[in-house]
MOPAC internal coordinates of N, CA, C and O (Angstrom, degrees):
PM7 1SCF
backbone

  N    0.0000 0     0.00 0     0.00 0    0    0    0
  C    1.5011 1     0.00 0     0.00 0    1    0    0
  C    1.5436 1   114.31 1     0.00 0    2    1    0
  O    1.2310 1   123.18 1   -50.89 1    3    2    1
  N    1.2393 1   111.50 1   129.11 1    3    2    1
  C    1.5141 1   117.86 1  -173.00 1    5    3    2
  C    1.5212 1   106.32 1   -91.48 1    6    5    3
  O    1.2310 1   124.05 1   -42.47 1    7    6    5
  N    1.3356 1   109.83 1   137.53 1    7    6    5
  C    1.5552 1   121.64 1  -172.49 1    9    7    6
  C    1.6523 1   101.52 1   -96.01 1   10    9    7
  O    1.2310 1   119.99 1   -43.50 1   11   10    9
  N    1.2405 1   117.63 1   136.50 1   11   10    9
  C    1.4219 1   122.93 1   166.59 1   13   11   10
  C    1.5293 1   112.96 1  -113.06 1   14   13   11
  O    1.2310 1   123.15 1   -27.03 1   15   14   13
  N    1.3464 1   111.56 1   152.97 1   15   14   13
  C    1.5369 1   112.48 1  -174.73 1   17   15   14
  C    1.5544 1   100.21 1  -133.76 1   18   17   15
  O    1.2310 1   122.19 1   -49.99 1   19   18   17
  N    1.3814 1   113.41 1   130.01 1   19   18   17
  C    1.3682 1   125.18 1   175.11 1   21   19   18
  C    1.5627 1   110.81 1   -80.94 1   22   21   19
  O    1.2310 1   120.64 1   -64.11 1   23   22   21
  N    1.3405 1   116.38 1   115.89 1   23   22   21
  C    1.4881 1   123.14 1  -179.18 1   25   23   22
  C    1.5449 1   109.32 1  -121.12 1   26   25   23
  O    1.2310 1   120.07 1   -45.22 1   27   26   25
  N    1.2806 1   117.46 1   134.78 1   27   26   25
  C    1.4718 1   120.52 1   171.63 1   29   27   26
  C    1.5275 1   104.26 1  -111.76 1   30   29   27
  O    1.2310 1   122.02 1   -16.84 1   31   30   29
  N    1.3801 1   113.74 1   163.16 1   31   30   29
  C    1.4114 1   119.47 1   170.52 1   33   31   30
  C    1.5246 1   111.36 1   -62.42 1   34   33   31
  O    1.2310 1   121.35 1   143.69 1   35   34   33
  N    1.3449 1   115.02 1   -36.31 1   35   34   33
  C    1.5113 1   114.87 1   177.92 1   37   35   34
  C    1.4304 1   114.21 1   -61.60 1   38   37   35
  O    1.2310 1   119.25 1   134.31 1   39   38   37
  N    1.4222 1   119.04 1   -45.69 1   39   38   37
  C    1.4351 1   119.94 1   178.69 1   41   39   38
  C    1.5810 1   113.45 1   -69.86 1   42   41   39
  O    1.2310 1   119.52 1   153.22 1   43   42   41
  N    1.2215 1   118.53 1   -26.78 1   43   42   41
  C    1.4606 1   116.40 1   175.21 1   45   43   42
  C    1.5193 1   108.48 1   -70.39 1   46   45   43
  O    1.2310 1   119.90 1   138.00 1   47   46   45
  N    1.2933 1   117.79 1   -42.00 1   47   46   45
  C    1.4991 1   124.76 1  -178.13 1   49   47   46
  C    1.4691 1   105.72 1   -63.18 1   50   49   47
  O    1.2310 1   117.28 1   131.34 1   51   50   49
  N    1.2822 1   122.78 1   -48.66 1   51   50   49
  C    1.5429 1   123.13 1   177.54 1   53   51   50
  C    1.5559 1   110.37 1   -58.97 1   54   53   51
  O    1.2310 1   120.82 1   132.46 1   55   54   53
  N    1.2036 1   116.05 1   -47.54 1   55   54   53
  C    1.4856 1   117.87 1   176.97 1   57   55   54
  C    1.4753 1   114.04 1   -60.44 1   58   57   55
  O    1.2310 1   117.76 1   137.87 1   59   58   57
  N    1.3041 1   121.87 1   -42.13 1   59   58   57
  C    1.5376 1   120.84 1   175.68 1   61   59   58
  C    1.5430 1   107.36 1   -63.32 1   62   61   59
  O    1.2310 1   120.88 1   132.44 1   63   62   61
  N    1.3425 1   115.93 1   -47.56 1   63   62   61
  C    1.4191 1   118.61 1  -175.57 1   65   63   62
  C    1.6104 1   108.96 1   -53.32 1   66   65   63
  O    1.2310 1   121.53 1   127.43 1   67   66   65
  N    1.3160 1   114.68 1   -52.57 1   67   66   65
  C    1.4384 1   117.58 1   178.47 1   69   67   66
  C    1.5360 1   113.03 1   -58.04 1   70   69   67
  O    1.2310 1   121.21 1   139.62 1   71   70   69
  N    1.3665 1   115.30 1   -40.38 1   71   70   69
  C    1.4622 1   117.20 1   178.57 1   73   71   70
  C    1.5397 1   110.66 1   -61.86 1   74   73   71
  O    1.2310 1   123.35 1   128.63 1   75   74   73
  N    1.3060 1   111.18 1   -51.37 1   75   74   73
  C    1.4453 1   119.81 1  -179.73 1   77   75   74
  C    1.6599 1   111.53 1   -50.94 1   78   77   75
  O    1.2310 1   122.85 1   132.87 1   79   78   77
  N    1.3433 1   112.14 1   -47.13 1   79   78   77
  C    1.4596 1   118.87 1  -172.28 1   81   79   78
  C    1.5727 1   107.68 1   -66.48 1   82   81   79
  O    1.2310 1   123.64 1   130.88 1   83   82   81
  N    1.3724 1   110.63 1   -49.12 1   83   82   81
  C    1.4852 1   118.19 1  -178.64 1   85   83   82
  C    1.5060 1   105.76 1   -58.43 1   86   85   83
  O    1.2310 1   116.18 1   130.14 1   87   86   85
  N    1.3748 1   124.87 1   -49.86 1   87   86   85
  C    1.3792 1   120.00 1  -169.11 1   89   87   86
  C    1.4972 1   108.49 1   -70.01 1   90   89   87
  O    1.2310 1   118.73 1   143.73 1   91   90   89
  N    1.3656 1   120.03 1   -36.27 1   91   90   89
  C    1.4566 1   125.74 1  -179.59 1   93   91   90
  C    1.5015 1   110.30 1   -58.49 1   94   93   91
  O    1.2310 1   122.83 1   127.44 1   95   94   93
  N    1.3940 1   112.18 1   -52.56 1   95   94   93
  C    1.4386 1   125.06 1  -176.96 1   97   95   94
  C    1.6932 1   108.04 1   -53.89 1   98   97   95
  O    1.2310 1   123.49 1   132.69 1   99   98   97
  N    1.2724 1   110.92 1   -47.31 1   99   98   97
  C    1.4900 1   117.49 1  -178.72 1  101   99   98
  C    1.4953 1   109.24 1   -60.41 1  102  101   99
  O    1.2310 1   120.74 1   135.46 1  103  102  101
  N    1.3529 1   116.19 1   -44.54 1  103  102  101
  C    1.4572 1   121.00 1   176.90 1  105  103  102
  C    1.4690 1   113.18 1   -59.73 1  106  105  103
  O    1.2310 1   120.49 1   133.14 1  107  106  105
  N    1.2855 1   116.66 1   -46.86 1  107  106  105
  C    1.5514 1   118.60 1   179.90 1  109  107  106
  C    1.5347 1   107.56 1   -61.78 1  110  109  107
  O    1.2310 1   120.50 1   135.88 1  111  110  109
  N    1.3609 1   116.65 1   -44.12 1  111  110  109
  C    1.4398 1   113.04 1  -172.54 1  113  111  110
  C    1.5874 1   108.77 1   -67.24 1  114  113  111
  O    1.2310 1   119.22 1   144.27 1  115  114  113
  N    1.3775 1   119.10 1   -35.73 1  115  114  113
  C    1.4522 1   119.77 1   177.07 1  117  115  114
  C    1.5250 1   113.01 1   -67.71 1  118  117  115
  O    1.2310 1   121.90 1   143.75 1  119  118  117
  N    1.3850 1   113.97 1   -36.25 1  119  118  117
  C    1.5549 1   117.13 1  -178.12 1  121  119  118
  C    1.5443 1   111.53 1   -69.66 1  122  121  119
  O    1.2310 1   120.90 1   153.33 1  123  122  121
  N    1.3705 1   115.89 1   -26.67 1  123  122  121
  C    1.4858 1   115.81 1  -178.08 1  125  123  122
  C    1.5645 1   111.76 1   -83.41 1  126  125  123
  O    1.2310 1   119.28 1   161.89 1  127  126  125
  N    1.3502 1   118.98 1   -18.11 1  127  126  125
  C    1.3220 1   119.31 1   176.18 1  129  127  126
  C    1.5750 1   110.66 1   -67.37 1  130  129  127
  O    1.2310 1   122.98 1   -44.72 1  131  130  129
  N    1.3879 1   111.89 1   135.28 1  131  130  129
  C    1.5235 1   113.60 1  -179.85 1  133  131  130
  C    1.5991 1   105.53 1  -119.51 1  134  133  131
  O    1.2310 1   121.71 1   -34.33 1  135  134  133
  N    1.2711 1   114.34 1   145.67 1  135  134  133
  C    1.5362 1   120.78 1  -178.75 1  137  135  134
  C    1.5317 1   105.12 1   -64.00 1  138  137  135
  O    1.2310 1   123.23 1   -34.45 1  139  138  137
  N    1.3090 1   111.41 1   145.55 1  139  138  137
  C    1.4889 1   118.20 1   174.96 1  141  139  138
  C    1.6117 1   110.49 1   -80.31 1  142  141  139
  O    1.2310 1   124.26 1   -35.78 1  143  142  141
  N    1.2719 1   109.43 1   144.22 1  143  142  141
  C    1.4484 1   115.46 1   179.59 1  145  143  142
  C    1.4424 1   114.72 1  -111.82 1  146  145  143
  O    1.2310 1   120.89 1   -30.36 1  147  146  145
  N    1.2939 1   115.90 1   149.64 1  147  146  145
  C    1.4299 1   114.83 1   175.16 1  149  147  146
  C    1.4909 1   116.86 1  -109.69 1  150  149  147
  O    1.2310 1   119.68 1   -79.13 1  151  150  149
  N    1.3999 1   118.21 1   100.87 1  151  150  149
  C    1.5150 1   118.36 1  -168.16 1  153  151  150
  C    1.5971 1   106.52 1   -68.67 1  154  153  151
  O    1.2310 1   115.69 1   161.62 1  155  154  153
  N    1.1899 1   125.78 1   -18.38 1  155  154  153
  C    1.4473 1   120.69 1   173.05 1  157  155  154
  C    1.4599 1   117.56 1   -71.48 1  158  157  155
  O    1.2310 1   122.19 1   148.53 1  159  158  157
  N    1.3181 1   113.41 1   -31.47 1  159  158  157
  C    1.3538 1   119.39 1   175.96 1  161  159  158
  C    1.6127 1   114.18 1   -69.59 1  162  161  159
  O    1.2310 1   123.81 1   143.75 1  163  162  161
  N    1.3374 1   110.30 1   -36.25 1  163  162  161
  C    1.5396 1   114.43 1  -173.94 1  165  163  162
  C    1.5053 1   107.32 1   -92.01 1  166  165  163
  O    1.2310 1   115.80 1   168.33 1  167  166  165
  N    1.2051 1   125.58 1   -11.67 1  167  166  165
  C    1.5273 1   130.01 1   171.76 1  169  167  166
  C    1.4830 1   103.66 1    84.82 1  170  169  167
  O    1.2310 1   113.67 1  -164.33 1  171  170  169
  N    1.2256 1   129.59 1    15.67 1  171  170  169
  C    1.4987 1   128.11 1  -172.49 1  173  171  170
  C    1.5270 1   107.59 1   -90.00 1  174  173  171
  O    1.2310 1   117.31 1   -33.96 1  175  174  173
  N    1.2263 1   122.73 1   146.04 1  175  174  173
  C    1.4355 1   129.15 1   171.13 1  177  175  174
  C    1.4678 1   107.35 1   -63.24 1  178  177  175
  O    1.2310 1   121.75 1   -19.84 1  179  178  177
  N    1.3604 1   114.26 1   160.16 1  179  178  177
  C    1.4808 1   116.20 1   177.19 1  181  179  178
  C    1.5023 1   117.29 1   -64.21 1  182  181  179
  O    1.2310 1   120.68 1   145.58 1  183  182  181
  N    1.3882 1   116.31 1   -34.42 1  183  182  181
  C    1.4583 1   121.18 1   170.81 1  185  183  182
  C    1.5843 1   111.04 1   -62.58 1  186  185  183
  O    1.2310 1   120.97 1   131.35 1  187  186  185
  N    1.2119 1   115.76 1   -48.65 1  187  186  185
  C    1.5562 1   115.45 1   176.00 1  189  187  186
  C    1.5034 1   113.65 1   -61.49 1  190  189  187
  O    1.2310 1   121.17 1   139.26 1  191  190  189
  N    1.2496 1   115.36 1   -40.74 1  191  190  189
  C    1.4924 1   117.39 1   174.87 1  193  191  190
  C    1.5707 1   116.35 1   -62.67 1  194  193  191
  O    1.2310 1   124.08 1   143.72 1  195  194  193
  N    1.4106 1   109.79 1   -36.28 1  195  194  193
  C    1.5942 1   113.28 1   178.55 1  197  195  194
  C    1.4933 1   106.43 1   -69.33 1  198  197  195
  O    1.2310 1   117.86 1   135.84 1  199  198  197
  N    1.3056 1   121.68 1   -44.16 1  199  198  197
  C    1.4608 1   126.58 1  -177.00 1  201  199  198
  C    1.5727 1   107.87 1   -61.09 1  202  201  199
  O    1.2310 1   119.78 1   142.87 1  203  202  201
  N    1.2222 1   118.03 1   -37.13 1  203  202  201
  C    1.4742 1   123.00 1  -175.56 1  205  203  202
  C    1.5410 1   104.42 1   -73.16 1  206  205  203
  O    1.2310 1   121.17 1   137.19 1  207  206  205
  N    1.2581 1   115.36 1   -42.81 1  207  206  205
  C    1.5068 1   115.94 1  -175.85 1  209  207  206
  C    1.3710 1   110.32 1   -63.14 1  210  209  207
  O    1.2310 1   119.55 1   137.83 1  211  210  209
  N    1.4669 1   118.47 1   -42.17 1  211  210  209
  C    1.4079 1   121.55 1  -175.70 1  213  211  210
  C    1.5662 1   107.55 1   -67.61 1  214  213  211
  O    1.2310 1   118.15 1   143.49 1  215  214  213
  N    1.3971 1   121.12 1   -36.51 1  215  214  213
  C    1.4836 1   120.23 1   176.20 1  217  215  214
  C    1.4004 1   114.90 1   -67.89 1  218  217  215
  O    1.2310 1   121.14 1   140.74 1  219  218  217
  N    1.4461 1   115.43 1   -39.26 1  219  218  217
  C    1.3226 1   118.48 1  -171.47 1  221  219  218
  C    1.5387 1   115.83 1   -88.93 1  222  221  219
  O    1.2310 1   118.33 1  -174.83 1  223  222  221
  N    1.3458 1   120.79 1     5.17 1  223  222  221
  C    1.3455 1   129.63 1   179.67 1  225  223  222
  C    1.6258 1   110.14 1   -55.83 1  226  225  223
  O    1.2310 1   117.32 1   -64.38 1  227  226  225
  N    1.3011 1   122.70 1   115.62 1  227  226  225
  C    1.3735 1   121.71 1   178.73 1  229  227  226
  C    1.4964 1   116.27 1   -62.52 1  230  229  227
  O    1.2310 1   118.20 1   -47.75 1  231  230  229
  N    1.2332 1   121.03 1   132.25 1  231  230  229
  C    1.4306 1   125.08 1  -177.98 1  233  231  230
  C    1.5578 1   106.86 1  -100.45 1  234  233  231
  O    1.2310 1   118.46 1   -44.82 1  235  234  233
  N    1.3078 1   120.53 1   135.18 1  235  234  233
  C    1.3662 1   127.30 1   178.94 1  237  235  234
  C    1.5221 1   109.32 1  -104.31 1  238  237  235
  O    1.2310 1   116.28 1   -76.58 1  239  238  237
  N    1.3058 1   124.68 1   103.42 1  239  238  237
  C    1.4377 1   131.03 1  -173.12 1  241  239  238
  C    1.5648 1   105.42 1  -126.11 1  242  241  239
  O    1.2310 1   122.67 1    -6.02 1  243  242  241
  N    1.3604 1   112.49 1   173.98 1  243  242  241
  C    1.5562 1   119.83 1   176.96 1  245  243  242
  C    1.5833 1   101.72 1   -72.07 1  246  245  243
  O    1.2310 1   118.56 1   149.96 1  247  246  245
  N    1.3933 1   120.34 1   -30.04 1  247  246  245
  C    1.4815 1   119.83 1   178.58 1  249  247  246
  C    1.4633 1   114.73 1   -67.11 1  250  249  247
  O    1.2310 1   119.97 1   143.66 1  251  250  249
  N    1.3901 1   117.65 1   -36.34 1  251  250  249
  C    1.4790 1   121.76 1  -173.46 1  253  251  250
  C    1.5992 1   104.07 1   -83.61 1  254  253  251
  O    1.2310 1   117.14 1   162.41 1  255  254  253
  N    1.2247 1   123.05 1   -17.59 1  255  254  253
  C    1.5126 1   120.08 1  -179.49 1  257  255  254
  C    1.4493 1   108.91 1   -85.65 1  258  257  255
  O    1.2310 1   123.46 1   -88.98 1  259  258  257
  N    1.2292 1   110.98 1    91.02 1  259  258  257
  C    1.5733 1   118.80 1  -173.82 1  261  259  258
  C    1.5344 1   105.79 1  -135.95 1  262  261  259
  O    1.2310 1   120.16 1   -38.29 1  263  262  261
  N    1.3718 1   117.30 1   141.71 1  263  262  261
  C    1.4521 1   116.79 1   177.36 1  265  263  262
  C    1.4654 1   114.29 1   112.09 1  266  265  263
  O    1.2310 1   121.94 1     7.17 1  267  266  265
  N    1.3966 1   113.89 1  -172.83 1  267  266  265
  C    1.4453 1   122.92 1   177.15 1  269  267  266
  C    1.5400 1   111.37 1  -104.16 1  270  269  267
  O    1.2310 1   123.03 1   -49.15 1  271  270  269
  N    1.2876 1   111.79 1   130.85 1  271  270  269
  C    1.4629 1   121.57 1   178.64 1  273  271  270
  C    1.6237 1   114.19 1  -121.75 1  274  273  271
  O    1.2310 1   118.19 1   -65.44 1  275  274  273
  N    1.1703 1   121.06 1   114.56 1  275  274  273
  C    1.3752 1   123.31 1  -176.57 1  277  275  274
  C    1.6529 1   110.52 1   -82.34 1  278  277  275
  O    1.2310 1   121.56 1   -29.87 1  279  278  277
  N    1.2678 1   114.63 1   150.13 1  279  278  277
  C    1.4619 1   118.65 1  -178.80 1  281  279  278
  C    1.5975 1   105.24 1  -148.12 1  282  281  279
  O    1.2310 1   123.22 1   -21.78 1  283  282  281
  N    1.3022 1   111.43 1   158.22 1  283  282  281
  C    1.5003 1   124.18 1   178.94 1  285  283  282
  C    1.4000 1   110.09 1  -161.42 1  286  285  283
  O    1.2310 1   117.28 1   -41.46 1  287  286  285
  N    1.3083 1   122.78 1   138.54 1  287  286  285
  C    1.4688 1   129.07 1  -178.17 1  289  287  286
  C    1.4512 1   112.60 1  -151.35 1  290  289  287
  O    1.2310 1   121.34 1   -30.42 1  291  290  289
  N    1.3295 1   115.04 1   149.58 1  291  290  289
  C    1.5539 1   111.11 1   174.29 1  293  291  290
  C    1.4860 1   102.57 1  -150.77 1  294  293  291
  O    1.2310 1   120.59 1   -26.34 1  295  294  293
  N    1.4232 1   116.49 1   153.66 1  295  294  293
  C    1.3023 1   119.04 1   175.82 1  297  295  294
  C    1.6808 1   104.85 1   166.51 1  298  297  295
  O    1.2310 1   123.60 1     3.34 1  299  298  297
  N    1.3622 1   110.69 1  -176.66 1  299  298  297
  C    1.4836 1   108.20 1  -172.49 1  301  299  298
  C    1.5597 1   108.95 1   -82.42 1  302  301  299
  O    1.2310 1   124.47 1   -34.27 1  303  302  301
  N    1.4890 1   109.03 1   145.73 1  303  302  301
  C    1.4592 1   118.47 1   174.12 1  305  303  302
  C    1.5443 1   105.68 1   -96.07 1  306  305  303
  O    1.2310 1   124.32 1   -53.83 1  307  306  305
  N    1.2475 1   109.32 1   126.17 1  307  306  305
  C    1.5995 1   115.68 1   176.79 1  309  307  306
  C    1.3895 1   113.12 1   -94.27 1  310  309  307
  O    1.2310 1   122.40 1   -33.56 1  311  310  309
  N    1.3715 1   113.02 1   146.44 1  311  310  309
  C    1.4953 1   121.95 1   179.08 1  313  311  310
  C    1.5709 1   108.85 1   -58.51 1  314  313  311
  O    1.2310 1   120.49 1   -35.12 1  315  314  313
  N    1.2703 1   116.68 1   144.88 1  315  314  313
  C    1.3856 1   131.33 1     4.80 1  317  315  314
  C    1.5982 1   116.83 1  -103.81 1  318  317  315
  O    1.2310 1   123.67 1  -159.82 1  319  318  317
  N    1.3386 1   110.56 1    20.18 1  319  318  317
  C    1.5419 1   117.58 1  -179.58 1  321  319  318
  C    1.5410 1   107.42 1   -60.05 1  322  321  319
  O    1.2310 1   124.94 1   -49.82 1  323  322  321
  N    1.3432 1   108.12 1   130.18 1  323  322  321
  C    1.4778 1   121.53 1   168.83 1  325  323  322
  C    1.7573 1   104.10 1    65.39 1  326  325  323
  O    1.2310 1   121.13 1  -156.50 1  327  326  325
  N    1.1403 1   115.45 1    23.50 1  327  326  325
  C    1.3942 1   118.05 1   177.62 1  329  327  326
  C    1.4400 1   123.21 1    73.92 1  330  329  327
  O    1.2310 1   122.16 1  -171.30 1  331  330  329
  N    1.3157 1   113.48 1     8.70 1  331  330  329
  C    1.4338 1   117.86 1  -176.85 1  333  331  330
  C    1.6270 1   110.49 1   -76.39 1  334  333  331
  O    1.2310 1   120.52 1   -26.09 1  335  334  333
  N    1.2751 1   116.62 1   153.91 1  335  334  333
  C    1.5922 1   117.64 1  -173.01 1  337  335  334
  C    1.5115 1   105.12 1  -110.34 1  338  337  335
  O    1.2310 1   119.84 1   166.93 1  339  338  337
  N    1.2760 1   117.91 1   -13.07 1  339  338  337
  C    1.5161 1   119.80 1  -176.09 1  341  339  338
  C    1.4953 1   103.69 1  -141.74 1  342  341  339
  O    1.2310 1   120.07 1   -14.26 1  343  342  341
  N    1.4185 1   117.48 1   165.74 1  343  342  341
  C    1.4467 1   116.03 1   174.63 1  345  343  342
  C    1.6327 1   114.46 1   -58.77 1  346  345  343
  O    1.2310 1   122.47 1   -49.43 1  347  346  345
  N    1.2265 1   112.87 1   130.57 1  347  346  345
  C    1.4552 1   115.19 1  -170.10 1  349  347  346
  C    1.6182 1   111.54 1  -131.71 1  350  349  347
  O    1.2310 1   119.72 1   -39.24 1  351  350  349
  N    1.2196 1   118.14 1   140.76 1  351  350  349
  C    1.5179 1   113.37 1  -176.66 1  353  351  350
  C    1.4538 1   114.22 1   -67.46 1  354  353  351
  O    1.2310 1   123.29 1   -42.76 1  355  354  353
  N    1.4428 1   111.30 1   137.24 1  355  354  353
  C    1.4858 1   108.18 1   180.00 1  357  355  354
  C    1.5419 1   104.26 1  -143.55 1  358  357  355
  O    1.2310 1   119.53 1   -15.89 1  359  358  357
  N    1.3887 1   118.49 1   164.11 1  359  358  357
  C    1.3678 1   122.72 1  -175.51 1  361  359  358
  C    1.5639 1   110.67 1  -154.78 1  362  361  359
  O    1.2310 1   116.36 1   -26.67 1  363  362  361
  N    1.2149 1   124.52 1   153.33 1  363  362  361
  C    1.4306 1   128.81 1   178.62 1  365  363  362
  C    1.4704 1   110.29 1  -150.67 1  366  365  363
  O    1.2310 1   122.80 1   -33.12 1  367  366  365
  N    1.3356 1   112.25 1   146.88 1  367  366  365
  C    1.4566 1   118.18 1   171.62 1  369  367  366
  C    1.4820 1   109.39 1  -153.81 1  370  369  367
  O    1.2310 1   121.63 1   -20.09 1  371  370  369
  N    1.3270 1   114.49 1   159.91 1  371  370  369
  C    1.5237 1   120.02 1  -179.28 1  373  371  370
  C    1.4876 1   109.75 1   164.13 1  374  373  371
  O    1.2310 1   119.46 1    23.51 1  375  374  373
  N    1.2646 1   118.63 1  -156.49 1  375  374  373
  C    1.4362 1   126.03 1  -177.38 1  377  375  374
  C    1.5585 1   113.50 1  -149.58 1  378  377  375
  O    1.2310 1   122.55 1   -39.34 1  379  378  377
  N    1.1975 1   112.72 1   140.66 1  379  378  377
  C    1.5744 1   119.79 1   170.88 1  381  379  378
  C    1.6518 1   106.74 1  -101.99 1  382  381  379
  O    1.2310 1   124.50 1   -37.69 1  383  382  381
  N    1.3094 1   108.96 1   142.31 1  383  382  381
  C    1.4642 1   119.02 1   178.54 1  385  383  382
  C    1.5371 1   101.03 1  -119.13 1  386  385  383
  O    1.2310 1   119.78 1   -69.89 1  387  386  385
  N    1.4197 1   118.03 1   110.11 1  387  386  385
  C    1.4158 1   121.45 1   175.26 1  389  387  386
  C    1.4315 1   112.83 1  -101.55 1  390  389  387
  O    1.2310 1   121.15 1   -37.06 1  391  390  389
  N    1.3841 1   115.40 1   142.94 1  391  390  389
  C    1.4243 1   121.73 1  -172.08 1  393  391  390
  C    1.4199 1   114.32 1   -98.35 1  394  393  391
  O    1.2310 1   116.47 1   178.66 1  395  394  393
  N    1.3837 1   124.31 1    -1.34 1  395  394  393
  C    1.4023 1   124.08 1   173.84 1  397  395  394
  C    1.6178 1   109.02 1    94.29 1  398  397  395
  O    1.2310 1   121.22 1  -179.76 1  399  398  397
  N    1.2348 1   115.27 1     0.24 1  399  398  397
  C    1.5415 1   116.53 1  -178.44 1  401  399  398
  C    1.5009 1   106.28 1  -128.26 1  402  401  399
  O    1.2310 1   114.53 1  -156.34 1  403  402  401
  N    1.3053 1   127.96 1    23.66 1  403  402  401
  C    1.4085 1   127.07 1   177.96 1  405  403  402
  C    1.5447 1   113.64 1    88.37 1  406  405  403
  O    1.2310 1   119.21 1   176.95 1  407  406  405
  N    1.3756 1   119.10 1    -3.05 1  407  406  405
  C    1.5017 1   125.32 1  -177.38 1  409  407  406
  C    1.4470 1   105.39 1  -113.00 1  410  409  407
  O    1.2310 1   123.11 1   -12.67 1  411  410  409
  N    1.3112 1   111.65 1   167.33 1  411  410  409
  C    1.5361 1   120.94 1   170.43 1  413  411  410
  C    1.4209 1   110.54 1   171.81 1  414  413  411
  O    1.2310 1   119.55 1    23.25 1  415  414  413
  N    1.2402 1   118.47 1  -156.75 1  415  414  413
  C    1.4725 1   135.26 1  -174.65 1  417  415  414
  C    1.4683 1   116.62 1  -134.05 1  418  417  415
  O    1.2310 1   116.38 1   -49.49 1  419  418  417
  N    1.2723 1   124.48 1   130.51 1  419  418  417
  C    1.4805 1   123.82 1   169.34 1  421  419  418
  C    1.5285 1   110.11 1  -113.89 1  422  421  419
  O    1.2310 1   120.99 1   -40.80 1  423  422  421
  N    1.3105 1   115.71 1   139.20 1  423  422  421
  C    1.4008 1   123.59 1   177.69 1  425  423  422
  C    1.5103 1   104.69 1  -124.05 1  426  425  423
  O    1.2310 1   122.58 1   -61.74 1  427  426  425
  N    1.2563 1   112.66 1   118.26 1  427  426  425
  C    1.5663 1   119.10 1  -172.75 1  429  427  426
  C    1.5193 1   113.20 1  -130.71 1  430  429  427
  O    1.2310 1   120.90 1   -33.12 1  431  430  429
  N    1.2873 1   115.88 1   146.88 1  431  430  429
  C    1.4488 1   123.87 1   169.80 1  433  431  430
  C    1.5953 1   105.20 1  -126.46 1  434  433  431
  O    1.2310 1   123.63 1   -53.83 1  435  434  433
  N    1.3603 1   110.65 1   126.17 1  435  434  433
  C    1.5011 1   123.27 1  -173.13 1  437  435  434
  C    1.5256 1   108.97 1  -117.89 1  438  437  435
  O    1.2310 1   121.29 1   -47.89 1  439  438  437
  N    1.3352 1   115.13 1   132.11 1  439  438  437
  C    1.4531 1   119.83 1  -179.17 1  441  439  438
  C    1.6268 1   103.60 1  -124.94 1  442  441  439
  O    1.2310 1   121.91 1   -44.92 1  443  442  441
  N    1.3388 1   113.95 1   135.08 1  443  442  441
  C    1.5642 1   123.91 1   177.45 1  445  443  442
  C    1.3586 1    99.67 1  -124.11 1  446  445  443
  O    1.2310 1   122.06 1   -52.32 1  447  446  445
  N    1.4398 1   113.66 1   127.68 1  447  446  445
  C    1.4373 1   123.88 1   174.57 1  449  447  446
  C    1.5273 1   110.35 1    41.21 1  450  449  447
  O    1.2310 1   118.22 1  -134.84 1  451  450  449
  N    1.2308 1   120.99 1    45.16 1  451  450  449
  C    1.3843 1   130.18 1   175.70 1  453  451  450
  C    1.3855 1   119.37 1    79.27 1  454  453  451
  O    1.2310 1   119.36 1   179.79 1  455  454  453
  N    1.3714 1   118.83 1    -0.21 1  455  454  453
  C    1.4359 1   127.18 1  -173.07 1  457  455  454
  C    1.6573 1   101.62 1  -107.50 1  458  457  455
  O    1.2310 1   124.20 1   -54.65 1  459  458  457
  N    1.3690 1   109.54 1   125.35 1  459  458  457
  C    1.5396 1   117.72 1   175.56 1  461  459  458
  C    1.4903 1   104.98 1   -72.01 1  462  461  459
  O    1.2310 1   120.08 1   -62.18 1  463  462  461
  N    1.3907 1   117.45 1   117.82 1  463  462  461
  C    1.3762 1   120.90 1   176.42 1  465  463  462
  C    1.5906 1   114.81 1  -102.64 1  466  465  463
  O    1.2310 1   123.04 1   159.74 1  467  466  465
  N    1.3595 1   111.79 1   -20.26 1  467  466  465
  C    1.4720 1   118.45 1   169.31 1  469  467  466
  C    1.4836 1   103.77 1  -143.88 1  470  469  467
  O    1.2310 1   123.78 1   -41.88 1  471  470  469
  N    1.5259 1   110.35 1   138.12 1  471  470  469
  C    1.3549 1   116.19 1  -176.54 1  473  471  470
  C    1.5170 1   106.34 1  -132.92 1  474  473  471
  O    1.2310 1   120.69 1   -59.12 1  475  474  473
  N    1.3253 1   116.29 1   120.88 1  475  474  473
  C    1.4370 1   123.73 1  -171.70 1  477  475  474
  C    1.5874 1   118.40 1    48.78 1  478  477  475
  O    1.2310 1   123.76 1  -141.64 1  479  478  477
  N    1.3064 1   110.40 1    38.36 1  479  478  477
  C    1.4552 1   116.11 1  -177.75 1  481  479  478
  C    1.5382 1   112.40 1   -69.26 1  482  481  479
  O    1.2310 1   122.62 1   -49.53 1  483  482  481
  N    1.3591 1   112.59 1   130.47 1  483  482  481
  C    1.3481 1   112.29 1  -173.10 1  485  483  482
  C    1.5923 1   106.55 1  -112.53 1  486  485  483
  O    1.2310 1   123.05 1   -47.28 1  487  486  485
  N    1.4298 1   111.75 1   132.72 1  487  486  485
  C    1.4614 1   113.47 1   178.28 1  489  487  486
  C    1.5260 1   111.49 1  -142.26 1  490  489  487
  O    1.2310 1   118.45 1   -29.36 1  491  490  489
  N    1.3083 1   120.55 1   150.64 1  491  490  489
  C    1.4397 1   121.29 1  -176.45 1  493  491  490
  C    1.5274 1   108.71 1   -72.32 1  494  493  491
  O    1.2310 1   119.83 1   -22.70 1  495  494  493
  N    1.4302 1   117.94 1   157.30 1  495  494  493
  C    1.4127 1   125.20 1   175.59 1  497  495  494
  C    1.6052 1    98.84 1  -117.17 1  498  497  495
  O    1.2310 1   120.66 1   -45.93 1  499  498  497
  N    1.2409 1   116.34 1   134.07 1  499  498  497
  C    1.4920 1   121.13 1   175.77 1  501  499  498
  C    1.5229 1   111.37 1  -140.49 1  502  501  499
  O    1.2310 1   120.10 1   180.00 1  503  502  501

């Protein structure tokens, strides 16, 4: 028995918007995390260590967001997304390529209830 899935351009747009927001938010959270330093190991005074931490704090800007970032997620897809009428298993995976100016490209594969509905779908990020 062949399964069919009803997709509209609006549901695809909503799904990609959610995917992009989740992926970008995850990247921002990871970029803001800074590694812990052990002042006892470096021999620095507390004041020197605090000054260094302030100066070395990584900044997340559009200019620093460059390159390829992989993502994957899975979980229930709730109605009415993708035409499902009840919570349905879903998963996506792909990568974003950021250009360092706020633009880029996303390549995504999306599965709904085990059916690939988008495979290597390419969409711009702006």
